[in-house]
C-alpha positions in Angstrom: 0.0 0.0 0.0 1.4 3.4 -0.9 1.8 6.0 1.7 -0.6 8.2 -0.3 -3.4 5.7 -0.2 -3.0 5.0 3.5 -2.8 8.7 4.4 -6.1 9.2 2.6 -8.0 7.3 5.2 -6.2 8.0 8.4 -5.0 11.0 10.3 -1.7 11.3 12.2 -1.6 10.3 15.8 -1.1 13.1 18.3 2.1 12.8 20.2 1.3 11.0 23.4 3.0 8.6 25.7 1.7 5.2 24.5 2.2 5.5 20.8 2.5 1.7 20.4 -1.0 1.1 21.7 -2.5 4.1 19.9 -0.9 3.0 16.6 -2.3 -0.5 17.1 -5.8 0.8 18.0 -5.9 3.1 14.9 -4.7 0.4 12.5 -7.1 -2.1 14.0 -10.0 0.3 13.6 -9.4 0.9 9.9 -9.1 -2.8 9.2 -12.3 -3.6 11.2 -14.2 -0.9 9.4 -13.3 -2.4 6.0 -11.4 0.7 4.9 -9.2 -1.5 2.7 -10.1 -4.5 0.6 -8.4 -8.0 0.9 -4.9 -8.4 -0.5 -4.0 -4.7 0.1 -0.4 -4.4 1.1 1.0 -2.7 4.2 4.5 -1.9 5.1 6.0 -0.5 8.3 7.1 2.6 6.4 3.6 3.3 5.0 1.9 2.9 8.4 4.5 5.0 10.2 4.3 7.8 7.6 0.5 7.9 7.5 0.1 7.9 11.3 3.0 10.2 11.9 4.9 7.8 14.2 8.3 6.2 14.1 8.8 2.7 12.6 9.0 1.1 16.1 5.3 1.5 17.1 4.2 0.9 13.5 6.2 -2.4 13.4 4.8 -3.4 16.9 1.2 -2.7 15.7 1.7 -4.8 12.5 3.3 -7.7 14.5 0.3 -7.7 16.9 -2.1 -7.8 14.0 -0.1 -10.6 12.4 -0.4 -12.7 15.6 -4.2 -12.1 15.6 -4.6 -13.2 12.0 -5.7 -9.9 10.7 -2.6 -9.6 8.5 -0.4 -12.2 6.9 3.2 -12.0 5.6 3.7 -11.7 1.9 7.5 -11.0 2.1 10.2 -9.9 4.5 8.9 -6.3 4.6 5.4 -6.6 3.4 2.1 -7.9 4.8 -1.3 -8.1 3.3 -4.9 -8.1 4.4 -5.9 -11.8 3.7 -8.9 -12.7 1.6 -11.6 -15.0 2.9 -11.9 -18.6 2.0 -15.4 -20.3 2.2 -14.2 -22.4 5.1 -13.0 -19.4 7.1 -16.2 -17.4 6.2 -18.4 -20.3 7.5 -16.5 -20.4 10.8 -16.5 -16.7 11.3 -20.1 -16.3 10.4 -21.3 -19.1 12.8 -19.2 -17.5 15.6 -20.4 -14.0 14.8 -24.0 -15.2 15.0 -23.4 -16.6 18.5 -21.4 -13.7 19.9 -23.0 -10.7 18.2 -26.4 -12.2 18.8 -25.7 -12.4 22.5 -24.3 -8.9 22.7 -27.3 -7.5 20.7 -29.8 -9.3 23.0 -28.1 -7.9 26.1 -28.0 -4.3 24.7 -31.5 -3.6 25.9 -30.4 -3.9 29.5 -28.5 -0.6 29.3 -29.8 1.3 26.3 -30.8 4.9 26.9 -32.5 7.5 24.7 -29.1 9.1 23.9 -27.9 5.8 22.5 -30.8 5.4 20.2 -30.4 9.1 19.1 -26.8 8.3 18.3 -27.8 5.3 16.3 -30.3 7.3 14.4 -27.6 9.9 13.5 -25.4 7.1 12.3 -28.1 5.7 10.1 -28.7 9.1 8.5 -24.9 9.2 7.7 -25.1 5.6 6.3 -28.0 6.5 4.1 -26.2 9.6 2.8 -23.2 7.5 2.1 -25.2 4.9 0.2 -26.9 7.7 -1.8 -23.6 9.2 -2.8 -21.8 5.9 -3.3 -19.3 6.8 -0.5 -18.9 3.2 0.6 -15.8 3.8 2.6 -17.8 6.1 4.9 -20.7 3.6 4.9 -18.4 0.9 6.2 -16.9 3.2 8.8 -20.2 4.3 10.2 -21.6 0.8 9.9 -18.9 -0.4 12.3 -19.7 2.4 14.7 -23.4 1.4 14.6 -22.8 -2.2 15.4 -20.3 -1.7 18.1 -22.4 1.0 19.9 -25.0 -1.8 20.3 -22.5 -4.4 21.3 -20.9 -2.2 23.9 -24.3 -1.8 25.5 -24.0 -5.4 26.5 -21.8 -4.3 29.3 -19.4 -7.3 28.6 -16.1 -5.9 27.4 -14.5 -9.3 26.9 -17.4 -10.3 24.6 -16.9 -7.1 22.6 -13.2 -7.8 22.3 -14.0 -11.3 20.9 -16.3 -9.7 18.4 -13.6 -7.2 17.4 -11.3 -10.1 16.7 -13.8 -11.6 14.3 -14.3 -8.2 12.5 -10.5 -7.9 12.1 -10.7 -11.0 9.9 -13.9 -10.3 8.0 -13.6 -6.4 7.8 -11.6 -6.1 4.6 -14.0 -8.4 2.7 -17.0 -6.2 3.7 -15.9 -4.0 0.8 -17.2 -6.7 -1.4 -20.7 -6.2 -0.2 -20.9 -3.0 -2.2 -22.5 -1.7 -4.4 -24.9 -4.7 -4.0 -26.0 -3.7 -0.5 -26.4 -0.1 -1.6 -29.0 -1.2 -4.2 -31.0 -3.6 -2.1 -30.7 -1.7 1.2 -30.9 -4.9 3.2 -28.5 -3.5 5.8 -30.7 -0.4 6.3 -33.8 -2.5 6.9 -31.9 -4.6 9.5 -30.6 -1.5 11.3 -34.1 0.0 11.4 -35.4 -3.2 12.9 -32.6 -3.2 15.5 -33.5 0.4 16.5 -37.1 -0.6 16.8 -36.2 -3.4 19.1 -34.0 -1.1 21.3 -36.8 1.4 21.7 -39.2 -1.4 22.8 -36.4 -3.0 24.9 -37.1 -6.2 23.0 -33.8 -8.1 23.2 -35.0 -10.9 20.9 -35.9 -8.4 18.2 -32.5 -6.7 18.4 -30.7 -10.0 18.2 -32.8 -11.2 15.2 -32.1 -7.9 13.3 -28.3 -8.1 13.9 -28.2 -11.8 13.1 -30.1 -11.1 9.8 -27.6 -8.5 9.0 -24.8 -11.0 9.3 -26.7 -13.6 7.3 -27.4 -11.2 4.5 -23.7 -10.3 4.3 -22.8 -14.0 4.4 -24.9 -14.8 1.3 -23.2 -12.2 -0.8 -19.7 -12.9 0.4 -20.2 -16.6 -0.2 -21.4 -16.0 -3.7 -18.3 -13.8 -4.4 -15.9 -16.4 -3.0 -17.5 -19.2 -5.1 -17.3 -17.0 -8.2 -13.6 -16.7 -7.8 -13.0 -20.5 -7.8 
């Protein structure tokens, strides 16, 4: 990945004490959000330049993401975002349904009007991004929408496990578009989730978020099979 491309989707990190952790968090966030498609290359130099840090925190962040399976080595100085196989997609989807479904169902225990208002604002931004074909923004805000709900579960370890799954599937979410923009299945699922939150109906929120995962699975599976 060129420094120019990476710099286009991230902003430099402000000088603070724990640059290693901040660099890791920032790089993880852009992978989870689907900012880059599978097989995109990353180098220590490009990450360091884009985030405005030295090569040490950039290398540490990349090494952590390698150990988590979010990146794979392509050469001595280059790593890539791996593409999904059907076997990996099946495993991740089944696990996502279990973990994200649980977090979604628990979200009604702590949801407040301000949370729902935040989700509504996010959905407005998602709709605007779909209308303007700004799919990078759609993916970014979609991640924020999902994880606001999951954090309401009150179980941080559960949220961390969900994040680890999104690290692996995030890059492939690019492949949902423009198909999802045309059928707006994701929009319908988000609306149903918000309805469930307003009614404090955990089962409805869970069903909506699980359907969102299933809809994405169908399209991703078709794309993987088409590449065979």
